[in-house]
C-alpha positions in Angstrom: 5.6 -22.6 44.9 3.2 -19.8 44.1 1.0 -22.3 42.3 0.6 -24.2 45.5 0.2 -21.4 48.0 -1.6 -18.5 46.3 -4.8 -18.4 44.3 -5.1 -16.5 41.0 -6.7 -13.4 42.6 -3.7 -13.1 45.0 -1.1 -13.5 42.3 -3.0 -10.8 40.2 -3.2 -8.5 43.2 0.6 -8.6 43.7 1.6 -8.1 39.9 -1.1 -5.6 38.9 1.2 -2.9 40.4 4.0 -3.7 37.9 4.2 -1.4 34.8 2.4 -3.0 31.9 5.5 -3.2 29.8 7.3 -5.2 32.4 4.5 -7.9 32.9 5.9 -10.0 29.9 9.2 -11.0 31.5 7.4 -12.1 34.8 5.1 -14.4 32.9 8.1 -16.7 32.3 8.6 -17.5 36.0 6.2 -20.4 35.9 3.2 -21.7 34.0 0.9 -20.7 36.9 2.1 -17.1 36.8 1.9 -17.0 33.0 -1.8 -18.2 33.3 -2.6 -15.5 35.9 -1.0 -12.7 34.0 -2.6 -13.7 30.7 -6.0 -13.2 32.0 -8.1 -10.4 30.3 -9.3 -9.3 33.8 -5.7 -8.8 35.0 -5.0 -6.9 31.9 -7.7 -4.3 32.8 -6.8 -4.3 36.5 -3.1 -3.7 35.6 -3.9 -0.9 33.2 -6.2 0.9 35.6 -3.4 0.9 38.3 -1.5 3.2 36.1 -4.4 5.5 35.1 -4.8 4.2 31.6 -8.3 5.3 30.4 -10.2 2.1 30.6 -14.0 1.7 30.6 -15.9 -1.2 32.1 -17.0 -4.1 29.9 -20.8 -4.5 29.9 -21.4 -6.4 26.7 -20.7 -10.2 26.8 -19.7 -10.3 23.1 -16.9 -7.8 23.8 -15.7 -10.1 26.5 -15.7 -12.9 24.0 -13.6 -10.8 21.7 -10.9 -10.4 24.3 -10.8 -14.1 24.9 -10.1 -14.8 21.2 -6.9 -12.7 21.1 -5.4 -12.9 24.6 -3.5 -16.1 24.2 -1.0 -14.8 21.5 2.0 -12.7 22.2 3.2 -9.9 19.9 7.1 -10.1 19.3 8.9 -6.9 18.5 11.6 -7.3 15.7 14.5 -5.0 15.3 14.4 -2.0 13.0 16.7 -1.3 10.1 17.0 1.9 8.1 15.3 1.7 4.7 18.0 2.3 2.1 15.5 3.2 -0.6 14.9 2.0 -4.1 15.4 3.7 -7.5 12.3 5.5 -8.8 11.1 6.5 -12.2 10.8 10.1 -11.1 7.4 11.6 -10.7 5.3 9.8 -8.2 1.8 11.2 -8.5 0.0 13.5 -11.0 -0.9 16.9 -9.7 -4.0 17.0 -7.5 -6.1 18.8 -10.0 -5.7 15.7 -12.4 -7.2 13.1 -10.1 -10.8 13.1 -9.0 -9.9 12.0 -5.4 -11.6 13.9 -2.6 -9.5 15.8 -0.1 -9.9 13.1 2.6 -8.2 10.5 0.3 -5.5 13.0 -0.7 -4.8 13.7 2.9 -3.9 10.0 3.5 -2.0 9.3 0.4 1.4 9.2 2.1 4.7 11.1 2.4 4.3 12.7 -1.1 1.3 14.8 0.0 0.5 17.0 3.0 -1.5 15.4 5.8 -3.3 18.0 7.9 -5.3 15.3 9.7 -2.6 13.7 11.8 -3.6 12.9 15.3 -1.7 13.3 18.5 -0.2 10.0 19.6 -0.9 9.9 23.3 1.4 8.2 25.9 -0.9 5.1 26.2 -1.7 5.0 22.5 2.2 4.6 22.0 2.5 2.0 24.8 -0.3 -0.1 23.2 2.2 -1.1 20.5 4.5 -2.6 23.2 2.3 -4.1 25.8 1.6 -7.8 26.1 -1.1 -9.2 23.9 -3.9 -9.2 26.7 -3.1 -5.6 27.4 -3.3 -4.7 23.8 -6.6 -6.5 23.4 -8.1 -4.7 26.5 -7.0 -1.3 25.5 -8.1 -1.8 21.9 -11.5 -3.1 22.9 -12.2 -0.6 25.7 -10.4 2.6 24.5 -10.0 2.5 20.7 -13.0 0.6 19.6 -15.3 3.6 19.1 -12.7 5.4 17.1 -13.6 6.2 13.4 -10.2 7.6 12.5 -6.6 6.8 13.5 -3.9 8.8 11.7 -0.7 8.4 13.7 2.7 9.3 12.1 5.6 9.1 14.6 9.2 8.0 14.8 8.3 7.0 18.5 6.8 3.9 16.8 10.1 2.7 15.4 10.5 -1.0 15.6 7.0 -1.6 16.9 4.6 -4.2 15.3 1.0 -3.5 14.5 -1.0 -5.3 17.3 -3.3 -8.1 16.1 -6.0 -6.6 18.4 -6.3 -3.8 15.8 -9.0 -6.0 14.3 -11.3 -5.2 17.1 -11.5 -1.6 15.9 -14.5 -2.3 13.6 -15.8 1.3 13.6 -12.6 2.5 11.9 -13.1 4.1 8.5 -9.6 5.6 8.2 -6.4 4.1 9.4 -2.9 5.6 8.8 0.5 4.6 10.3 2.6 5.9 7.5 6.3 6.7 8.0 6.5 5.4 11.6 9.2 2.7 11.3 6.8 -0.2 12.0 8.1 -3.7 11.4 6.8 -7.2 11.4 4.0 -8.6 9.2 0.7 -7.2 8.4 -1.8 -8.8 10.8 -4.6 -10.8 9.1 -7.0 -9.1 11.5 -6.9 -6.0 9.4 -9.5 -7.9 7.3 -11.9 -7.5 10.2 -12.2 -3.8 9.8 -15.4 -4.0 7.7 -16.0 -0.2 7.6 -12.5 0.7 6.5 -12.3 3.1 3.6 -8.7 4.1 3.6 -5.6 2.2 4.8 -2.1 3.8 4.6 0.8 1.9 6.0 3.4 3.2 3.6 7.0 4.2 4.5 7.5 1.5 7.1 9.7 -1.6 7.3 6.7 -4.1 7.2 7.7 -7.6 5.7 5.9 -10.7 4.7 3.1 -11.1 2.3 -0.2 -9.2 1.8 -2.8 -11.0 3.7 -5.7 -12.4 1.7 -8.0 -11.2 4.4 -7.6 -7.6 3.0 -9.8 -8.6 0.2 -12.7 -8.6 2.6 -12.6 -4.8 3.0 -15.2 -4.3 0.3 -15.7 -0.6 1.1 -11.9 0.1 0.8 -11.2 3.1 -1.4 -7.4 3.7 -0.7 -4.8 1.1 -0.1 -1.2 2.4 0.3 1.4 -0.2 1.4 4.3 1.5 -0.6 7.8 1.8 0.7 7.9 -1.5 2.7 9.5 -4.9 2.5 6.6 -6.8 1.3 7.2 -10.1 -0.7 5.1 -12.6 -2.5 2.3 -12.1 -4.9 -0.9 -9.9 -4.9 -3.8 -11.7 -3.3 -5.7 -13.7 -6.1 -9.0 -12.2 -5.0 -7.9 -8.6 -5.0 -10.7 -7.9 -7.5 -13.2 -8.1 -4.8 -12.1 -4.6 -3.8 -14.7 -3.1 -6.2 -14.7 0.3 -4.5 -10.9 0.7 -4.7 -9.8 4.1 -6.2 -6.2 4.1 -5.2 -3.8 1.2 -5.1 -0.2 1.9 -4.2 2.3 -0.9 -3.6 5.4 0.7 -4.9 9.0 0.1 -3.5 8.3 -3.3 -2.2 9.7 -6.8 -3.2 6.5 -8.1 -4.6 6.7 -10.7 -7.5 4.8 -13.1 -9.8 2.2 -12.1 -12.4 -0.6 -9.7 -11.6 -3.8 -11.6 -10.9 -6.5 -11.4 -13.5 -9.0 -10.2 -10.9 -7.1 -6.9 -10.6 -8.6 -5.7 -13.9 -12.1 -5.9 -12.2 -11.2 -3.1 -9.8 -12.9 -0.7 -12.4 -13.1 2.2 -10.0 -9.3 2.6 -10.0 -8.0 6.1 -10.7 -4.5 5.5 -9.5 -2.4 2.2 -9.8 1.1 2.4 -8.6 3.1 -0.8 -8.6 6.6 0.5 -9.5 9.9 -0.8 -8.1 8.9 -4.4 -7.5 9.6 -7.7 -9.1 6.4 -8.4 -11.0 6.5 -10.4 -14.2 4.3 -11.5 -17.0 2.7 -9.6 -19.9 0.1 -6.9 -20.1 -1.2 -7.6 -23.5 -4.7 -9.2 -23.6 -4.8 -12.9 -23.8 -6.9 -14.7 -26.5 -10.1 -16.2 -25.4 -12.3 -18.8 -26.9 -15.6 -17.1 -25.6 -17.4 -14.2 -26.6 -16.6 -12.3 -23.4 -14.0 -9.5 -23.3 -10.6 -10.8 -22.4 -9.3 -9.4 -19.1 -6.7 -6.6 -19.2 -5.7 -3.0 -18.1 -7.9 -1.6 -20.7 -10.9 -2.5 -18.4 -9.7 0.1 -16.0 -11.6 2.9 -17.8 -11.4 5.4 -15.0 -7.7 5.1 -14.5 -5.7 8.4 -14.6 -2.3 7.4 -13.3 -0.4 4.1 -14.2 3.0 3.4 -12.9 4.5 0.0 -13.5 8.1 1.1 -14.0 11.1 -0.8 -12.6 9.6 -4.3 -12.8 10.2 -7.4 -14.9 7.2 -7.1 -17.2 7.7 -8.4 -20.8 6.0 -8.9 -24.1 4.3 -6.2 -26.3 3.0 -2.9 -25.1 -0.8 -3.3 -25.2 -2.5 -1.3 -27.8 -5.7 -1.5 -25.8 -4.3 1.1 -23.4 -5.3 3.6 -26.1 -8.9 3.1 -24.7 -7.9 4.6 -21.3 -9.0 8.1 -22.4 -8.7 9.6 -18.9 -5.1 8.7 -18.6 -2.8 11.5 -17.6 0.5 9.7 -16.4 2.0 6.6 -17.8 5.2 5.1 -16.6 6.4 1.7 -18.0 10.1 2.3 -17.9 12.6 -0.2 -16.7 11.0 -3.4 -17.8 11.6 -5.8 -20.8 8.8 -4.7 -23.1 9.5 -5.4 -26.7 7.9 -4.6 -30.1 6.6 -1.3 -31.4 5.0 1.7 -29.7 1.3 1.2 -30.4 -0.3 3.8 -32.8 -3.6 3.4 -30.8 -1.8 5.5 -27.9 -2.6 8.5 -30.1 -6.1 8.2 -28.5 -4.8 9.2 -25.0 -5.8 12.8 -25.5 -5.2 13.7 -21.8 -1.8 12.2 -21.5 0.7 14.6 -20.0 3.7 12.4 -19.1 4.8 9.1 -20.7 8.0 7.1 -20.1 8.9 3.8 -21.7 12.7 4.2 -21.2 14.9 1.2 -20.7 12.9 -1.4 -22.5 13.5 -3.5 -25.7 11.3 -1.7 -28.0 12.0 -1.5 -31.7 10.7 -0.2 -35.0 9.6 3.4 -35.9 8.3 5.8 -33.4 4.6 6.6 -34.5 5.2 10.3 -34.6 1.8 10.7 -36.2 0.2 9.3 -33.0 2.4 11.3 -30.8 1.4 14.6 -32.6 -2.1 13.9 -31.6 -1.3 14.1 -28.0 -1.6 17.9 -27.5 -1.5 17.7 -23.7 1.8 15.8 -23.7 4.7 17.6 -21.8 7.1 14.8 -21.1 8.1 12.0 -23.4 11.0 9.6 -22.5 11.9 7.0 -25.2 15.5 6.6 -24.1 17.4 3.4 -23.6 15.5 1.4 -26.4 18.4 0.8 -28.7 16.4 -0.6 -31.5 13.9 2.3 -31.8 14.5 4.0 -35.1 13.4 6.9 -37.4 14.2 10.7 -37.6 13.3 13.5 -35.3 13.5 16.3 -37.9 12.9 20.0 -37.6 9.3 19.5 -38.7 8.6 17.1 -35.9 10.4 19.3 -33.4 8.3 22.4 -34.3 5.1 20.3 -34.1 6.1 19.1 -30.7 6.7 22.7 -29.4 4.4 21.9 -26.4 6.7 19.4 -25.0 8.8 20.4 -22.1 11.1 17.3 -22.2 11.9 14.8 -24.9 14.6 12.1 -24.4 15.6 9.8 -27.3 19.1 9.0 -26.0 20.3 5.5 -26.3 18.1 4.8 -29.3 18.8 4.9 -33.1 16.9 8.2 -33.4 18.5 11.4 -34.1 19.9 12.4 -30.6 17.8 15.1 -29.2 18.0 15.3 -25.3 15.6 18.1 -24.5 13.1 20.3 -26.3 11.8 23.2 -24.2 
């Protein structure tokens, strides 16, 4: 009936006084009403009636951006409490051991203090729950000039990241950590060409990591840890040549690590623990004269955590070339073979755990004794490791704070202080 008697302007004039969060249910009355209420002009008029800070569009290109997104609705999924996953223990090395600037450290996630969290205003919160045209209008006309959005609030529990976030092409820093967000990562995140840090850790985000994120060529920090992500890493993740911090821990990611990952040579911290990654880390043979790809190419790496996955094969001796490495966690996998002598070149190594693998043979104590900065060494749970830990070795390892050889064929010494 409304379709036959009232023009679009009249329908919009009636419905614009409804609260923006109520518009969605009225769109289902008829196709005509749905058309009227899905218009970007109506979205701006509706928001302005409720004193939402909206400025006027003057650029035709901005209007076109609105049209591209206004047809898709954002559905809100239910939220379930994260039951957590087992962890290896220490998450990050002390700040003094990583050459990250203060801004990156401020956005690393729940493990570090974040003094730059911004106030989540009433309309910012509502943005996550409005119909898609309203989300697009608000993003374009109110948020698009922002360079930083750092919101952490339980008021976002159950919300989905709006697709219109891709309009915020001035953003350099985006953090929505520990906010109870659900749903999938929108592919539109790949439109944020100026983004340097992206932290969405500690949520309930599901689905795969969109390939579009590999377009963020200036990205220095990517933290998606503590979510419900599945699938494999994007094959072209090596395109992120500026990446210094990659944290994907405590998800359900699987498959082998893509070879392109080893071309991210600016990496300082690589944290992939508590996933389902498979494959080997040893360098594969090559018939060319070029260097085979592998972890050893990450020459700037200072913290490596691959614990609690499904990696197998030999421990790569080439890790001994990572002379800046301070923290090494490889426990809870299926690595086999011997502990490489070459690891004795890791002069800065402070913590090392290879517990719960299938390692065998003699422990290369001569290599261990060269690691004068080593404070923690965990060899436990490798039943075929053998040799002796005599008084001479104990005295030489006096700088160690913790040594665990339980569950091995070594002489049982739990702790040396």
